[in-house]
N, C-alpha and C positions, 0 to 999 in steps of 0.2 A: 569849831574851827574848820572842820572839814566842809561843813555846809557853807561857811563863808568863803572858802577858797574855790568852790565849784560854782559855775554860773551857766545857765542855759543860753544858747545863742539867741540873738534877737529875733523875734517873730517877723517874718517878711510881711510886707504890706500887700494889699490886693493887687495893685498894679504890677508888682514884681512876680506874683504867682502867675498871672495871665501871660507875662512875657516868657516865663520858663516853659509853660505849657505850649506856647506857639513854637518855641525853639525846638522842643522835643518832637512835636508833630512834623515840623519841617525836616528834621533829621530822618524820621521814619519814611517820609515821602521820597527823599533823595535816595535812601537805601533801596526802596522798592523800584525806583526808576533804574538804578544801577543793575539790580537783579534782572529786570526786564530786558535791559540792553545786552546783558551777557547771555541770556537764554530767551530770545524772543520767540523761537519756534515752539517753546513748551507752554506758552500762555494759552494758545488756541489749538493745541495739537489734536485734540479730539474732533473739533469742528473741521480742521483741515483734512484729516483722514476721511471724514464722512463726505466732504465735498469732492475730494479726489476720487473716491470710490464711486460716487454717484455719476460723475462725469465720464469715468471709464466705462461704466455700464451703458450709458447713453451712447457713447462713441462706438462701442462694440455692437450695440443694437442697430445703429445706423449703417455700419459697414457690413454687418452679417447678411448674407443672401440666403434666400430660401432654396430648397432642393430643386424646385421648378426653374428658378432663375439660373442655377448652375447647369442644369440639363439643357436649357435653351442656349447657353454659351458653348457647350461642348458638343452640340449636335453636328452631324456631318452635313455638308452642303447638299448632298443627294437626298437628305431627309427633310429639307426645309419646305415650308409651305409656299405656294405660288406667290403670296403677298410678300413674304420675306425675300424670295428670289428676285422679285421685281424691285424692291427697295434697295437691295444690296447691289444688283447690277447697275441700277441707275446711279447709285452713289459712286461706284468704281469708275463709271464713265464720266469722270469729273470734268473733262474737257468738252463734253457734248460731241464727241467724234462720231462720224458716220460708221455704220456697220455694214460690211459687204459679205454677202453669202454666196459661196461657190459650192459646187458639187456636181455629181453626175445626173441627179434627178431633182430639179428645182420645182417642177410642176406639181409633184406629189406632195410637197411640203409648203406650198405657197400659202395656204390658209394658216398653217402653224406659224410661219414667219410673220404673217400679218398680225396674229395674236401676240407675238413677242413685241412687235412694233406698238401695238395698242397698250400693252402693259408699261412700256417705257415712255409712252407719250411721244413716240417718234413718228415720222411720216414715211409711209411705205412707197418705194419707187422701183420700177423695173429699169434695168440697164439696157437702153435701146440705142446706144451709140455705136457707131461703126468705125470711128477713127479717134486718135488721141486729142486733136485740137478741140473737137466738140465735147469729148468726155471730160476734159480738164475743167469744165465749169463746175463739176461736182466738188472740186477742192475748195470752193468758196462758200459752200453751204454746210450747215451743221444739223444734227439731230435727224438723220435720215437712215432708214433701213433699205438697202439697195440689194436687189437680187440680180446676179449676173448669170445669164443663160449658160448652159454647159459648153456649147460650141463657141461661145465668146470667151469664157473663162480659160480655155486652153490656148488662147492666143496671148500675145505679150502685152499689148497696149493697155488692157484694163488693169493690169497689175501696177502700172506706173501711177494710176489714179488711186487704186485701192490701198497702196502703202500709206496713204495719208489718214487712213482710218483703221478699223479693226476688221480683219478678215476671218470669217468663220467658215470652216469646211464641214458641210453636212455629209457624213460618210455612212451610207446604209449598208456597206459591204464589210465593215469591220477591219479596215486596213490597219497595220501597225504604224504608229506615229514614229518617224525617225527624227533624230536631232540633227543639228547642222553638220556635225562631223560625219554621220552616216550618210546624209544626203550628198555631201561632197564626194565621198567614196563611191557611191553609186553613179554619180555623174561622171566621174573620171573613168570608171569601168565601161560605161556605155559609150562615151565619146572620148576616147584617148587621143591625145595630141601627139603628132609626129615631131620628133626633135631632129633638127638638122645637125649634121656633124660639124660643119664649118660655118656656122652662122646661118642667117635667114636665106631662104632660097631666092627671094625677091625683095627689093627695097620696100620700106614701109610707106604706105599711102596714108597721108594725114588729112585727106579730104573729109568733110563732115557728112557728105551724102554717099559715102561708100556703102554698098549693100553688104550686109553681114551674111556670110555663108555659114549659118548655124543650123544644125539639124533640128527638126521639130522635136520638142520634148514630150515625154510621156505625160498624159493628163494627170495621172496619180502623182507623178513627181512634181508637177506644178501645184497641185492642191496641197502637197506636203508643205509648201511654203506658207500656208495660212497660219495665223496667230493662234487660232483655237481649233481643236479637232473634236468634233461631236461624233462619237462612236455610238451609233444607234444599236449595234449588236451587243454592246457591253451591258446595257440596262434596258432590255426590251419591255419590261413591265412598267417603266416610268413614262409618263406623258412626254411627248416629244418637245413641247414648248418648255416644260420644266427642265428637261435634259439639256436643251440648248442654253438656257440661262444659267444652270448649274455648271455646265462646262466652261462658259465664259468666266464666271466668278472664280472657278478653280484655277483656270489658266492665268488670270490676272494676279491672283494671290501667290501662285507659284513663281511667277516672274513679274514682281511689282515694278512700277516705274522707278527709274533711278532717283528721282527727286525725293521719293519717300524715304529711301535708305539714307540719302545724304542729309535730309532734314532730321531724321532720328539720330544719326551720328553726331550732328552738330549740337543737338539738344543735350546729348550725353556729355559731350566735351564742354558744354557751357558757352560755346561761341554764338549760339542762337537761344533766345529766351524760350523757356519751357512752354509758354502759352502762345508762341508765335504760330500764325496760320497764314498759308499762302493765299493770294487773291482768289484762286479757285475754291479753296476751302471756305473762305468767308462768303463767297457768292453762293456756294452750295447750302450754307446754313439758312439763307433766305428762301431758297427754292426747293429745299429737301423736305420730304415727308417723313424722314427718319430712316434708321437702319435697324437691322436685326441685332439682338444681343451677341450673336456669334461674330459678326463683322465688327461690332464695336469693341469686342475684346481683342480681336486680331489687330485692328488698326492702332489700338492704344497699348499694345504689348511692349 
């Protein structure tokens, strides 16, 4: 009786068995996809860490500098080689402006100044003009090294032309360089102006050809107006040509052109693209032979 009441379930056919297997396999595949979606970073975590560490090592190796390169960047301008001085001074003269040399003894340093002109690939000239109209033609030329004789440089008209370029004072006597405030104080002490109690003593003459009753200035006071002061007494062991170029580089970097500061501030604010270059900089890239690591670091700081 018990055996007659119990019955085994019917045996499935082959087609039903295959369908069940496919259904189970599909469910396992869906479960695996869901797990992968929940934790995608864990599937290849070992390979990702390995690739990230390898790229970090390569990036560090590319940016890491040798001790020699670091020393070349931190060197003083007075210790640079003549080649580096020539490259840096030519790079800083980005407008190809003329260079005017003044001082008490130009004949003794004529050969040295010619050497500086050759390093810069400039043309050497002597200032042989006697009046302003003839000398004004120098304002229309570029890449010239011009030596102004001492007796001419203590007059006024050459300075009206030299202000269009870079004025370098060759000082063999070791004078102290005064800033603009000190020079103004010295000028007021040497040439004090009388103040009238009740206004001017005579009516103002507005004619253009009125002679100026101005006392002759001290030659040293006039040379103090130069852009660069080359003190030959400060480093007597240094070659004069190298000292001239190093003094020019140091003076320009201590008082850089305003457009460099404006350009750097604009890039920091984001008003100018970080890779923007002025037309002078673009032109210099085509005609430049390179710059030293020291100047490259200072300009890109």
